[in-house]
N, C-alpha and C positions, 0 to 999 in steps of 0.2 A: 755586916752586910747592909743593914738599913742605912747606916751612916755613909757607907760608900755610895749607895744610890743617891742619897741626898747631896753628897759632894759632887756628883756628876750633874744632877738635874738643876740644882740651885744656880751654879754659874751659867748654865745654859739659859735659864729663865732670865737671869740678870742681863746677859748679853743681848737677848731678844728685846727686852724692855728698853735697854739703853739704845739699841738700834732704832727702835720705833720713836724714841724720844728725840734723838739727835738728827733724824732725817729731815724734819722741817727746817732745821738750822742749816744743815749742809745743802739742802735743795735750794733754799733762799739764796745762799751765797753763790752757788753755781749759776743760778739763773740771773742773779744781779750782775755777775761778772761775765756773762755770756760764755760759759766754759764749754763751748762746743766747737766742732770743726767749722771753719769759715767757708770751706768749699766741699761739696759732697763728692762722694766717690773715692775709690782707692785704686792702687796699682797692684798688679799680679806679681808673682815671684820673679818673672822675667823682666820686670820694669815697665811693662805695657799696661794700658788701662784694663782693669778687670771688667770686661763688657757685661757679661751675664750678671755678675754680682751687682754692678752699678745699676743695671736695669731693675733689679729687685729691691735695692736698698738705698740708692743714692739720695732719695728725697727724705729718708728717715734720719739721715746722719747730721743734718743741720737742724738747729733749734732744739735739740735734745742734748743736755749736758753730758759730758764724760765724767770720769772720776767718782762715779757712784760707789766704787769699791771702798772709798773712805769709810762708808757706813759699816762695812764688814770689819776691817782691821781696827777702826776707831772704836767700835763697840767692844771688841776683845780687849784692846788696850785699856779702856776705861774700866772694864770689869776686873782685869788683873790689878789695876791700881786701887780700885775700891776694896777688893778683898785683902790686898796687902795692907792698906791703911787700917782696915777694921782689925786685922790681926795685930798690927803694931800698937794701936791706941787702946784696944780693949782686950784685957786678959780673960777672954771667954773661950773655952775649949772649941766651941763650934766654929768660931772665926778662924782659929788655927787649922781646923780640919778643912774648911772650905778653900783656903788658899792653895792653889794647885801649882804654884811656882816650885820647881824642884830641879836640881842640877842634873840628876840622872834620867829625867823623863821629859821635861818640857822646855828646858833652856834652848835646845837646838831648834825645835819647831817654832817656838815663839820668836827667836832671833831671826830665823829665815822669813817668817811671816811679815815682821815689821821692816826688816832690811829690804826685802823684795818689794814690799808695798811702797816704800819711799823712793826706790829707783823707778818703779812704775809711775809714781806720782810725778817725778821729774819728766818722764817721757810724755805724760798727758799734758802737763803744763806747756811744754814746748810745742806740742801738737796743736793745742787750741790757740796759741799765740800766732801760729802761722796763718797768713792771709793770702798767700800767692800761689797756692797749688794744693796738691794732694798731701798726704801725711808727711810732716817734717818733724817728727819727734826725734828721740834718740835713734840712731841707725840700728839696724838689726845686728850688725857686728858688735856695736857697743853693748847692746842689751845681752847678747850671748856671752860676751866676755864678762859682764857683770854677774850674770847668773852662774857662769862657770867658776868665777872666783869665789862666790858664796858657797857653791857646791864643794869646791876644793877645801875650803875651811871647815865645812861641816863634815865632809868625808874624813878629813884628818882627825877631827874630834871623835868621830865614831871609832876609828881605828886606834888612835893613841890614848884617848881618855876613857872610852867606854869598852875598849878591848874587843871590838867587833871584828872578827876575822873569818866569819863563815856566813853562809846563806842557808836558811832553813829549808828542808825538803820534806814533803809529806811521806810518812811511812819509811823514813830513811834517816840516817845520821846527817847532821848538817854538813854541807859541802865547804871544806876549808879552802879559802882563797887568799888568806893573809892580807898583804898590803893592797891587793887588787880590789879590796873593798872601796878604796878611795876613787879610782877611775870608774868603777861600777856606779858609785853614787853620783859622780859627775854626769855620766852618760844618761842615767835614769832621770836626773834632774832636768837635763836639756830636753829629753824626750817629752817629759810631762809638761815642761814649760811651753813646748810647741803646741800643746793641746789648748792653750789659752784662747786660741782663735774660736773656740766654741762659744765665746761671748759674741754671738752674731745675730741672735734673734731674741726679742723681748722675753725674758723669763727663762731662757734655756740654761745659761750658765748657772744662775742662782739655784735652780732646782737640782741640777746635776751635782754641783759641788756640795750643797747641803746634804744630799743623800750619801755621797761618798764619805764625808767627814762623820756623819752619823753612824755609818757602818764601821769606821775605824774606832769610833767611841765604843761601840759594842765589842769589837775585837780586843781593844785595850782593857776594857772592863773585865772580860772573861779571863784575861791574862793577869789580872790583879794589878795592872798598871793604872791605878785610879787617877793619879794626877794627869796622865796622858789622856785618859778617857774624858776627864773634865775639860781639858783643853779642846779636844776634838768636838765635844758636844757644844762648847761655847762657840767655836768657829761655825759649826753647823747652824746653831740658833741665830748667830749674827747674820749669816747668809740668808736665813729665812726672813729676817727683818728687812734686808735689802730686797729680797724677792717680793715682799709685800708691796713695795713701791715700783717694782720692775715688771709686774704683770701688765700686759698691754692695756692701754698705751704706756710704755715705760716713762717714768719720771726722769730717769737718767740711765746711763750705761755703766757697767762695772769697769770696763776698760783696763789698762795695764796696771793701775794701782790696786786693782782687785785681783786680777788673774795671776800676775807675777808672784805676789805674796802667797796666794792660795796654793799654786802649783809647787812652789818651793817647800812650803810647810807640809804639803801632802807627801812629798818624797821622803822628808825626814820622818814623818809619822809612820810610813810604810816600813822604814828601816827599824824604827823603835819597836814595832810589833813583830819583828822577825826573831832572830835568835835571842835578843835581849828579853823578849817576852815568852820565849819557848814556843813560838809559832812560826807561821810562814807568811808574814805580812808583806814581804818583798814580792814574792810570786803572786800573792793574792791581789796585789795592786792591778795586775792585768785583767782581773775579773771584776773587782769592785769598781774600778774606774774604766770599765770597758767603753763607755761612750767617749771618753777622752782618748783612749787607745785608737778607737775607730776614726776619730777626727784626725789624728796624726797620720794614721795609715792611709787614709784617703788622700791626704795631701802628698805623701810620698809616692803613692801609686800614680797619681795624676801627673806629677812632675816627671817621674820615670817614663811614663807612657808617652808624654809629649816629646821627651828627649830621644827615646830609642825607637819610637814608632812614627817618626816624621811628623810630629805635631798632632797626632791623633790623641783624643782624650777618652778616658774611661767614664768619667762623670761629666755632666753638663757644666758643672762648676764644683770646685772643691773649696772647703771641706764638705763632708758628706751631708750635713744638715742643709746646706744651701742647694745641694743637688736635689734633695726632696722638694724644696721650694720651687726649683726650676722646672720640675716635671709636673707641677700643679698642686702640690699639697699646700693647703693654707698654713700659715706660720703657726697658728695655735695647734694644729694637728701634729706638726713636727715636734713642737715643744712638749706636748702632753704625752706623746708616744716615747719620747726620750725620757721623760720622767718615769713612765711605767717601766721601761727597760732598765733604768738606773736602779730602781727599787729591787727588781728581780735579780739583777747581777750583784747588787749589794748583798742580798741574802745569800746568794750562792758563794760570794767571796768570803763572807763571814764563816760559813761552814768550812770552806777550803782552808782558811787561815788557822782554824783551830783543830782540824782533824789530824790524826796521826801523832 
């Protein structure tokens, strides 16, 4: 038990320390190469200028680098490599214990974290190189195809290699769905990926994602999936290192290279803590990640309302956190209230995931 706790906490502390250490290097590089949008503002889903959003944020989008998510996945990658090297070069039992790389627990979330982050990095690089208009990174269609392809591969692995054919239900036997696990994984991945737009206010995405992964670290730990718990804790701690520098005024934004990898890894972690762990990690995601769910839901409702109600909007601007800004809430109030709600829903989600 004590060694299991150490295995979870030490990689997390390492990831945080690495994140704090590499940030000055990453930050210097991003500022030196002017890695920010060259024109402020963005377009709405219908291709028109997002008037309300731009009134709130357009002046913040220039002169602040993107690609801050490098700190998150870079810290996790360095931590994984360090622990693997320690195990390889030193025949000490504790180093073997600390290495959380395992085929049956962490290969999928690690792969999705890094693969998604690299695709997001490509999008960010293209965006900051654009000088003649609004965002010109990878098109939404290309990003969705990329995310869908990664989700298809991961869903197949769950079904074929890990024999996941059911979804956990509280107080009931698991619901057998067979090969439908694959399309379910793809749909959930795309839904959670859409929540990446929560990276819209300084400190918001960092606090929310850190809390969510900390919650899944707890869920995995109580399921005795210690490697997965260590991975989730390391991601949470690396995100906290990013958050240290993202508290207003933000030194950089997380952007796609952060949110794409995190949302992909989160979906995999939710599935890992479902029937594989004897819990309900899949259904618990809707509770643990409620701020992300609310973000996507507000976008869907806004688009549907404008389409079917002759242009009428439900919110002043979507997603929801920007609506609160538009009605007069200071950005710090929005962020801190989201943090509070994230913690409360995380605790509720942990209880739900483990009950029954």
